SEVEXFI-290634 format. One record per atom (N, C-alpha, C): x, y, z; residue in one letter. Coordinates in steps of 0.001 Angstrom, whole numbers, plus 500000, padded with zeros to 6 digits. Layout:
XYZA
...
***
This chain:
513307520681507591M
511705520189507592M
511571519279508905M
510354519447509657T
510223518725510880T
509542517576510333T
509859516291510764E
509390515090510384E
508500514601511474E
507268514210511050R
506295513799511915R
505676512463511433R
505353511583512211V
504706510543511888V
503292510275512310V
502486510096511399I
501137509951511752I
500575508673511516I
499770508049512390K
499348506667512499K
497805506523512543K
497350505417512192P
495823505159512228P
495377505300513601P
494274505980513832T
493782506070515287T
493342504611515759T
493161504473517008A
492848503124517543A
491388502986517482A
490610504314517556K
489261504061517571K
488525504695516267K
487352504374516044P
486642504952514826P
486581506422514890P
486914507203513849A
486628508557513935A
485203508988513933A
485093510228514490T
483792510534514787T
482978510801513562T
483584511089512410V
483000511108511032V
483838510245510240V
483469508844510149G
484310507801509555G
484008506537510193G
484950505470509997C
484818504269510350C
486108503615510327C
486196502547511096A
487591501867511233A
487193500345511674A
488180499662511158A
488395498080511471A
489809497894511545A
490247496765512389P
491619496528512391P
492501496649511186P
493212497571510975G
494404497722509896G
493742498732508827G
492584499156508896I
492101500213507963I
491119501102508428I
491200502373508116E
490331503378508613E
489851504372507494E
488559504718507443V
488060505895506591V
487874507063507395V
488306508111506948I
488098509454507731I
487602510460506654I
486598511128507249D
486067512269506308D
487023513392506352D
487400514004505191L
488082515028505046L
487962516208505850L
486481516519506144G
485895517570506677G
486581517493508312G
486625516288508795Q
487042516182510146Q
488506516608510352Q
489231516329509336I
490831516548509314I
490879518263509418I
490126518806508596Y
490317520406508639Y
489537520887509825Y
488566520208510511R
487927520753511723R
488640520565512941R
489283519225512946E
490000518639514110E
491420518220513762E
492258519121513309P
493717518654512574P
494462517956513780P
494419518400514897S
495315517640515848S
494783516391516374S
493725515955515858A
493208514557516177A
493882513495515357A
494691513986514352H
495172512888513342H
496726513109513377H
497450514175513714C
498856514462513879C
498966515656514354C
500210516161514617D
500508517506515236D
500028518549514364D
500236518439512950D
499712519500512132D
499674518909510718D
498466518370510236P
498481517779508874P
498503518677507740P
498918519993508161F
499107520965507092F
500552521226506840F
501265520456507583Q
502851520636507612Q
503359519122507104Q
504483519070506368P
504927517730505770P
505019516887506939P
504441515641506737H
504857514520507836H
504826513375507070H
505848512396507651R
505949511065507055R
504987509995507646R
504318509205506703V
503461508259507009V
504028506818507006V
503804506041508026D
504240504636508017D
503277503656507527D
502361504125506800Y
501132503239506092Y
500902503531504662Y
499927502885503972F
499565503228502793F
498134503988502906F
497923505057502053C
496668505690502255C
496358506468500809C
495049506742500570F
494794507354499419F
493544508233499772F
493549509311498957I
492647510555499391I
491510510530498139I
490271510394498457C
489330510344497520C
488613511748497507C
488770512525496479I
488133513944496453I
486800513918495681I
485890514032496474D
484422514116495878D
484108515437495133D
484517516525495915R
484192517864495476R
485245518793495850R
485879519692494984G
486813520520495483G
487975520648494440G
488686521902494395R
489880521915493898R
490903522577494764R
492063522127494454G
493276522592495148G
494547522083494968G
495508521712495880S
496656521145495581S
496994520237496901S
497681519215496800H
498255518454497986H
499779518228497642H
500415518465498747W
501790518416498838W
502344516737498985W
503143516419498193V
503673514906498281V
505278514969497811V
506072514605498785D
507527514510498646D
508181515978497953D
507655516893498404G
508236518326497885G
507534518682496983G
506548518187496260V
505845518668494861V
504462518787495265V
503957519973494886S
502561520409495032S
501793519837493727S
500788518865494008H
500042518242492969H
498540518758492760H
498244519447491782P
496881519867491840P
495776518770491666P
494485519026492334Y
493356518018492285Y
492136518793491902Y
491263517986491711Q
489767518492491197Q
488686517426491522Q
487523517770491305D
486537516890491645D
486781515364490874D
486658514387491710G
486917513075491242G
488398512476491220G
489237513335491689S
490682512932491809S
490894511968492887S
491908511049492730L
492367510246493824L
493850510635493943L
494220510647495256I
495650511133495613I
496264510017496411I
497216509266495836F
497756508144496374F
499173508368497311F
499372508111498523I
500421508209499298I
500867507076499622I
502177506695499384N
502920505489499736N
503453505439501188N
503732504182501680R
504604504253503039R
505801504871502796R
506145505781503986D
507371506475504075D
507402507886503316D
506525508006502449Q
506212509451501879Q
506025510471502722Q
506264511618502328H
505880512899503288H
504700513525502537H
503709514069503150H
502628514692502472H
502038515818503403H
501244516517502741A
500757517634503609A
499473518259502943A
498250518391503756F
497116519138503185F
497423520569503173F
496716521230502309D
496825522770502187D
495618523193503082D
495835523965504101R
494797524619504889R
493811525560504433R
494320526036503131N
493379526883502286N
492436526386501647N
492523525000501393D
491596524201500516D
490387523830501706D
489262523372500893S
488306522777501743S
487619521596500880S
488314520792500498P
487938519475499755P
486904518561500484P
485907518072499808Q
484955516994500330Q
485375515690500035Q
485421514868500827G
485905513500500391G
486335512598501573G
487168511717501301K
487592510643502251K
489027510403502128K
489575510196503472L
490933509481503349L
491071508085503875L
491594507244503160V
491461505872503523V
492870505482503864V
493118504962505227V
494398504677505667V
494367503049505883V
495512502518505474I
495760501018505470I
497185500585505978I
497081499732506744T
498538499338507430T
499120498367506438T
500321498187506572P
500859497160505755P
500541495697506054P
500228495467507148A
499603494109507625A
498306493880506999A
497365494897507078F
496153494791506451F
496374494610504797F
497251495246504331F
497541495038502809F
497798493741502533F
498721493111503474S
499085491622503272S
497970490775503310S
497087491161504273A
495924490087504609A
495083490173503349A
494916491505502794C
494065491361501496C
494718490517500512C
495854490610500268A
496614489745499310A
496379488214499551A
496176487925500616A
495920486518500948A
494490485886500652A
493729486779500214N
492407486525499893N
492045486371498337N
493060486701497627I
492802486729496197I
493822485901495497I
493158485266494405R
494118484167493629R
495222484754493062R
495167485870492303N
496218486422491584N
496870487418492331N
498261487581492179S
498879488623492785S
498874489968492316S
498659491023493150Y
498623492386492682Y
499993493033492870Y
500857492257493160F
502375492711493324F
502737493568492271F
502709493061491044V
503421493675489746V
502562495006489392V
501185494780489187P
500450495987488952P
500605497066490022P
500558496791491346F
500785497650492322F
502069498381492386F
503181497886491861H
504471498330491815H
504585499281490587H
504005498822489571L
504006499480488345L
503219500825488457L
502257500917489400S
501428502053489585S
502316503115490197S
503358502763491043L
504164503526491767L
504964504545490946L
505116504288489633M
505702505127488586M
504941506145488122M
503766506346488461C
502803507396488004C
502793508382489036C
501922509540488528S
501711510649489308S
500716510234490662S
501054510879491805P
500307510442492840P
498873510801492841P
498485511759491605V
497104512173491455V
496522511410490238V
495535510663490308L
494936509988489303L
493379510536489124L
493271510908487846Q
491992511555487353Q
491262510624486419Q
490068509892486825M
489496509027486293M
488356509573485467M
487891508743484432A
486582509176483734A
485521508986484648A
484377509757484475P
483315509846485367P
482708508476485458P
482697507660484557S
482077506221485026S
482904505383485721S
484258505501485540D
485225504760486300D
485204505194487648D
485278506618487931S
485198507336489251S
483907506882490076S
482802506636489348Q
481463506186489932Q
481530504848490355Q
482141503845489600N
482301502499489924N
483242502256491068N
484473503188491238C
485348502977492396C
484574503697493676C
483848504782493496H
483231505434494551H
482198504366495127H
481477503596494389G
480536502642494769G
481287501586495521G
482329501133495114L
483151500130495964L
483563500695497289L
483896501973497214L
484397502617498419L
483070502491499479L
481919503000499066E
480822503076499819E
480499501654500451E
480620500609499731Q
480300499281500074Q
481388498983501079Q
482517499430500946L
483766499157501965L
483529499928503314L
483004500953503218I
482585501663504410I
481507500958505269I
480433500469504470V
479430499712505369V
479945498484505684V
480784497926504996A
481403496582505551A
482166496716506605A
482921497891506928I
483839498240507937I
483002498378509119I
481853499168509030A
480920499295510156A
480204498024510677A
480105497142509853E
479418495895510152E
480420494631510515E
481776494952510352A
482820493994510367A
482899493204511666A
482667494109513099D
483154493392514301D
484324492847514307D
484373491642514493Q
485883490728514641Q
486159490227513218Q
485282489941512376D
485637489330510982D
485612490349509881D
486805490490509442T
487193491432508196T
487208490913506940T
486827489518506897T
487126489136505559T
486340489826504316T
485144490261504495I
484468491115503435I
485127492282503413I
485490493121504328V
486331494187504269V
487525493941503361V
488286492957503571E
489479492703502848E
489193492377501526E
488192491573501215L
487651491285499771L
487461492522499050L
486684493380499637L
486075494596498925L
487434495535498765L
488328495551499585F
489592496531499518F
490360495910498375F
490437494630498338A
491349494074497493A
490852494264495912A
489473494265495793A
488859494610494510A
489063496082494293A
488937496964495182L
489226498286494955L
490669498589494477L
491507497877495303V
493021498150494864V
493356497789493392V
492744496496493137L
493004496109491611L
492517496963490758L
491230497545491001K
490706498357490007K
491433499780489859K
491844500353491051L
492742501435490977L
494091501349490605L
494683500156490597S
496077499938490024S
495971499804488417S
494911499174488058R
494677499170486483R
494310500616485944R
493537501331486622Q
493396502721486132Q
494572503506486259Q
495621503376487253R
496767504101487265R
497594503681486228R
497707502389485810S
498568501858484816S
498427502404483382S
497203503036483295L
496744503743481984L
497269505171481928L
497861505583483043Q
498470506937482988Q
499830506992482544Q
500412508150482043R
501641508087481495R
502493508052482714R
503653507124482761P
504535506982483825P
505353508141483775P
505873508493485133A
506801509506485241A
508122508919484730A
508648507615484644A
509753507300484341A
509758507162482783A
510842507123482220D
510906507025480611D
510572505435480321D
510460505206479048D
510305503899478525D
511194502836478881D
512496503019478851L
513407502265479143L
513476501835480548L
513454502789481486C
513160502583482832C
512054501624483237C
510966502026482601R
509814501257482552R
509934499777482332R
510536499611481166R
510709498269480749R
511624497300481698R
512742498130482153R
513666497497482993R
512828497050484457R
512304498152484901F
511668497869486117F
510592496690486057F
509914496712485131T
508763495598484917T
509644494265484801T
510834494200484065E
511646492963483940E
511952492640485434E
512462493644486213F
512848493334487757F
511613492680488417F
510388493370488284L
509318492891489173L
508839491499488684L
508998491160487438N
508517489771486870N
509686488787487406N
510970489085487501L
511871488244487975L
511599487861489434L
511286489046490266V
510851488838491607V
509792487973491663V
508666488275490940E
507513487542491212E
507745485915490769E
508517485576489984N
508991484279489656N
509921483616490595N
510773484436491233G
511792483975492053G
511942484285493556G
510880485020493980F
511173485581495276F
511231484238496497F
510612483148496127H
510726482108496902H
512021481235497077H
512861481607495935Q
514237481080495763Q
515460481710496344Q
515152483150496214S
516155484068496630S
515519485398497061S
515918486019498048R
515771487393498411R
516977488302498484R
517973487797497728D
519332488597497484D
518971489422496366D
519073490827496652A
519002491723495410A
520173491469494439A
521350491209494929T
522287490978494001T
522105489822492904T
521215488891493322V
521055487846492372V
520284488301491218V
519274489113491485Y
518380489877490532Y
519155490785489619Y
520026491408490242A
520957492447489475A
521700491946488491A
522227490623488930G
523077489712488070G
522305489248486780G
521111488743487035K
520154488266486091K
519936489345485039K
519804490643485579M
519522491760484616M
520810492452484073M
522002491878484390H
523343492539484090H
523437493790484431H
522998494052485687L
523191495178486292L
524026495136487678L
524640496234487863S
525199496158489284S
524231496410490427S
524462496109491588Y
523527496256492693Y
523025497759492773Y
524093498536492662K
523911500118492892K
522908500528491718K
523057500017490471S
522251500397489338S
520860500011489553S
520572498723490031L
519241498288490163L
518608499053491315L
519422499294492348N
518637500082493439N
518321501538492931N
519112502114492099Q
518823503471491595Q
517699503276490584Q
517533502180489944L
516352501940489085L
515112501938489930L
515145501174490983C
513902500870491746C
513664502113492522C
514481502868492919K
514112504119493620K
513520505093492840K
514165505247491430R
513626506186490572R
512096505756490113R
511775504476489968C
510463504060489516C
509511503816490599C
509921503485491825S
508905503410492927S
509220503943494419S
510506504594494472G
510621505165495724G
511187504094496554G
511409502896496270R
511696501745497146R
513144501100496576R
513981500495497485T
515179499914497213T
514768498560496695T
515440498077495913A
515342496519495472A
514924495609496498A
515661495664497626K
515543494796498843K
514189494976499418K
513585496211499367Q
512323496462499992Q
511379495936499145Q
511494495887497820I
510537495141497000I
510462493824497076I
511688493178497113I
511677491837497223I
511014491353498609I
511482491853499688D
510765491692500936D
509319491757500965D
508901492891500275F
507412493061500267F
506710491805499592F
507295491344498426R
506617490345497672R
506580489007498557R
507818488898499106L
507905487553499969L
507055487496501182L
506962488809501741N
506121488790502962N
504523488590502609N
504117489110501368L
502821488793501007L
502565487269500805L
503395486538500244E
503209485271500036E
503208484367501360E
504202484713502335I
504149484209503678I
502783484300504299I
502445485580504441T
501145485900505046T
499868485176504366T
499951485097503117R
498986484245502391R
498826482908502708R
500098482072503011K
500306480769503253K
499835480504504664K
500113481489505505L
499750481226507029L
498289481600507129L
497625482235506320R
496033482315506554R
495427481232505825R
496009480875504658M
495006479881503835M
495551478502503590M
496857478180504117N
497359476934504138N
497232476267505650N
497186475022505652S
497094474232506874S
498671473506507138S
499538473908506146D
500962473309506314D
501587473896507600D
502370473114508281C
503001473467509268C
504081474666509065C
504459475406510126I
505093476823509739I
506480476434509278I
507171475308509787Q
508415474899509358Q
508251474483507693Q
507262473883507369S
507227473569505874S
507058474846505065S
506286475666505551I
506123477101504873I
507582477759504770I
508233477722505844A
509484478423505998A
510521477846504998A
510602476404504765F
511424475758503797F
510990476162502319F
509687476239502173E
509060476422500781E
509449477847500535E
509605478615501313M
509855480278500988M
511310480384500954M
512239479323501031G
513650479439500836G
514351479644502191G
513874479505503343F
514537479532504536F
515148478049505019F
516391478067505210D
516862476630505691D
516796476602507191D
516460477631508008D
516409477548509207D
515112478275509851D
514492477427510656I
513109478041511115I
513244479396512007I
514373479324512767T
514548480621513496T
514752481784512716T
515525481716511699N
515705482894510781N
514291483216510062N
513558482317509717F
512274482563509317F
511468483138510159F
511280482890511471V
510510483471512565V
511056485020512814V
512278485243512796R
512897486353512957R
512614487372511863R
512740486814510543Y
512334487593509521Y
510913488169509499Y
509938487166509858F
508712487542509716F
508298488394510875F
508862488309511952K
508541489058513140K
509069490594512932K
510226490771512081R
510733492056511871R
509937492795511000R
509242491983509949H
508205492710509094H
506829492848509465H
506522492077510529N
504910492113510961N
504795492404512463N
505967492462513187N
505902492710514772N
505036491584515183N
505040490481514745V
504414489271515402V
504942488002514825V
505072486970515823T
505524485630515117T
504600484908514221T
505086484170513286P
504124483382512467P
503097482755513175P
503408482024514324A
502336481285514977A
501338482299515771A
501641483311516075N
500628484245516616N
499746484858515574N
500506485301514431Y
499754485759513324Y
498712484734512672Y
499012483476512655R
498012482395512115R
497092482302513229R
497217482308514304A
496414482215515540A
495272483209515387A
495765484466515289A
495010485761515104A
493957485724513861A
494309484942512793C
493512484734511567C
492382483716511685C
492648482856512774Q
491657481781512637Q
490392482219513545Q
***
């Protein structure tokens, strides 16, 4: 299989809209101009962002990590970072593709009081395709339409875009949590236990072996559990949660960067800066300046 990486376009699509970190693309454009988005969207390609596909009308199938998943009117198809997916060139669905960078995802988390870390990761255990009741689908579609309008009007201030997207993610995560998970009950309970441990202890330890010890598991067994339930390693999940909190504090708190580093469990400011830059491609100081 040829691996391709597709990235959000720098400019708004001809049919769609974009703001820093998020883009909404009309599915019709992907089928009309496939090369505008990647070499070939009809061949499996890896994505380095989060995205979901909203099917307004149409029936067909979408390829995700080697499995063909059927969809119909009102379906939502979730593609997570580092997954491979492909459109079927024989289909002609109507709807939208919403593309979100990890940095934008973190920025949205900074604007809400309650963490969506646990519900988001629990939703990864479910099928990529979510079929909602008509009333729920209509509510989510309304939020998406508001999001599209907000993106078009955002200019340089994306606060409203971030708040609307955060609301949409929470609603979709709760809907997905109602699905029957692909993992069995024992795996789900143990994975939930791990997520809760991370939620309560990420600022004290980012060492996966510490959490494995608390669960009386080996490091290898914990990684196998996480990969089975979410497609991610334990370390990736811990880093995801820690990075969410760091970006939240940089945006919302006036504390100095050194204080934030110590609060997040870093004894050395240099290591903190390196850690943040590795995950966000920018220093904490530059990130904070860009948010002001």
